[in-house]
C-alpha positions in Angstrom: 79.9 97.8 59.6 82.1 100.0 57.4 85.8 100.5 58.2 85.0 104.1 59.1 82.4 103.1 61.6 84.6 100.4 63.1 87.4 103.0 63.6 84.9 105.5 65.1 83.6 102.8 67.5 87.1 101.8 68.5 88.1 105.4 69.1 85.0 105.8 71.4 85.9 102.8 73.3 89.5 104.0 73.9 88.3 107.5 74.8 86.0 105.8 77.3 88.9 103.8 78.7 91.2 106.7 79.1 88.4 108.8 80.8 87.6 105.9 83.2 91.3 105.4 84.1 91.8 109.0 84.8 88.8 109.1 87.1 90.0 106.0 88.9 93.4 107.8 89.3 91.8 110.8 90.7 89.4 108.8 92.9 92.0 106.5 94.4 94.3 109.4 95.0 91.5 110.9 97.1 90.8 107.6 98.9 94.5 107.7 100.2 93.9 111.5 101.1 96.2 112.3 98.2 99.3 112.2 100.4 99.2 108.3 100.6 97.0 107.7 97.6 98.7 109.6 94.8 101.7 107.4 94.2 99.8 104.0 94.4 97.3 105.4 92.1 99.9 106.6 89.6 101.6 103.2 89.8 98.3 101.4 89.1 97.6 103.7 86.1 101.0 103.2 84.6 100.6 99.4 85.1 97.4 99.3 83.2 98.8 101.5 80.4 101.8 99.2 80.1 99.5 96.2 79.7 97.6 98.0 77.0 100.9 98.8 75.1 101.8 95.1 75.5 98.5 94.1 73.8 96.5 93.2 76.9 93.6 95.5 75.8 90.8 93.5 77.3 92.0 93.4 80.9 89.3 94.4 83.6 90.4 97.9 84.4 88.9 98.3 87.8 90.0 95.0 89.3 93.5 95.4 87.8 93.8 99.0 89.1 92.6 97.9 92.6 94.9 94.9 92.9 97.9 96.9 91.8 97.0 99.8 94.1 96.9 97.4 97.1 100.0 95.3 96.0 102.2 98.5 95.4 100.8 100.7 98.2 103.9 100.7 100.4 106.6 100.3 97.7 105.2 103.2 95.6 104.9 105.4 98.7 108.4 104.6 99.6 109.5 105.8 96.2 107.1 108.7 96.4 108.8 109.8 99.7 112.1 110.0 97.9 110.6 111.9 95.0 108.9 114.3 97.5 112.2 114.9 99.4 114.2 115.6 96.2 111.4 117.8 94.9 111.4 119.8 98.2 115.2 120.2 98.1 114.9 121.5 94.5 112.2 124.0 95.5 114.4 125.2 98.4 117.4 125.7 96.2 115.3 127.7 93.7 114.0 129.9 96.4 117.5 130.6 97.7 118.9 131.2 94.2 116.1 133.5 93.1 116.3 135.5 96.4 120.0 135.9 96.3 122.3 138.2 94.4 126.0 138.4 93.6 128.4 136.8 91.1 128.6 133.5 93.1 124.9 132.9 92.9 124.8 134.0 89.3 127.5 131.4 88.5 125.7 128.5 90.1 122.4 129.2 88.5 123.1 127.3 85.2 124.4 124.1 87.0 121.3 124.2 89.3 118.9 124.5 86.4 120.7 121.8 84.5 120.5 119.5 87.6 116.7 120.2 87.9 116.3 119.4 84.3 118.1 116.0 84.6 116.1 115.2 87.8 112.8 116.1 86.1 113.6 113.9 83.0 114.7 111.1 85.2 111.4 111.3 87.2 109.5 110.8 84.0 111.0 107.4 83.6 110.5 106.3 87.2 107.0 104.9 87.1 107.4 103.2 83.8 110.5 101.5 85.2 108.6 100.8 88.5 105.7 99.1 86.6 107.9 97.1 84.1 110.6 95.8 86.5 110.6 94.2 90.0 113.4 96.3 91.4 114.5 97.9 94.6 113.9 101.6 94.9 117.5 102.5 94.5 117.7 100.4 91.3 114.5 102.0 89.9 116.1 105.4 90.2 119.4 104.2 88.7 117.7 102.6 85.8 115.5 105.6 85.1 118.6 107.9 85.1 120.4 105.6 82.6 117.4 105.1 80.4 116.9 108.9 80.3 120.7 109.4 79.6 120.8 107.1 76.5 117.5 108.0 74.9 117.5 111.6 73.9 114.9 111.1 71.1 112.4 109.7 73.6 113.1 112.6 75.9 112.4 115.1 73.2 109.1 113.2 72.1 107.9 113.2 75.8 108.6 116.9 76.2 106.9 118.0 73.0 103.9 115.8 73.7 103.5 116.8 77.3 103.8 120.5 76.5 101.1 120.1 73.9 98.8 118.3 76.4 99.5 121.1 78.9 98.5 123.9 76.6 95.4 121.9 75.4 94.3 121.4 79.0 95.1 124.9 79.9 92.6 126.2 77.3 90.2 123.4 77.7 90.3 122.6 81.5 87.4 120.2 81.3 89.5 117.8 79.2 92.1 117.8 82.0 89.6 116.3 84.5 88.9 113.4 82.2 92.1 112.9 80.3 95.0 115.0 81.9 96.5 112.2 83.9 95.9 109.1 81.9 96.9 110.8 78.5 100.0 112.2 80.2 100.8 108.8 81.6 100.2 107.1 78.2 102.6 109.5 76.5 105.3 108.9 79.1 104.8 105.1 79.2 104.8 104.8 75.4 108.0 106.6 75.0 109.7 104.8 78.0 108.4 101.4 76.9 110.0 102.1 73.5 113.3 103.0 75.3 113.1 99.8 77.5 112.4 97.5 74.5 115.4 99.1 72.8 117.6 98.3 75.8 116.2 94.7 76.1 116.8 94.1 72.4 120.4 95.3 72.6 120.9 92.9 75.7 119.5 90.0 73.7 121.8 90.8 70.7 124.9 91.0 73.0 123.8 87.9 75.0 
């Protein structure tokens, strides 16, 4: 086989893997009636992508997904409950601000939007941290915030990449069904894994 054919074959394999992982993510989210299934499915998806990034490319996708889904069901839903509460409070604040007038509300708009941006960026790190470390929920959130704070380059890369995926999926919705979740998770996990490795290397140098 020529190099070009080998690369085409490898690309086909990876496209199939990402499509399969995305369908598992959607399917197991529905198995948990979305409310209870979304967060365990997301945790399982990030766990598999993390293993791929670490070189474990031949892992059995379904059995790994299913075992992680079961093992992390309650812990991921506990984390998800916190995310949902914070998200709900943000939406409520936005509704109040957007439906209010006066100089006071005008003055607090910028801090509120800045807070939302920080929370949103921290949220991108949560599942990579969840899948990489065995930590309590409060420490997952704390470490996610710190990683976000000290890695502006990774933040920018994530934003640009995710915006690109958003527009591609917007104009080609069919791709979203097969790759929207898994590709977005891969972008987030790759950037966060890079940030985590940088942090671990610094600790090794200092220690």
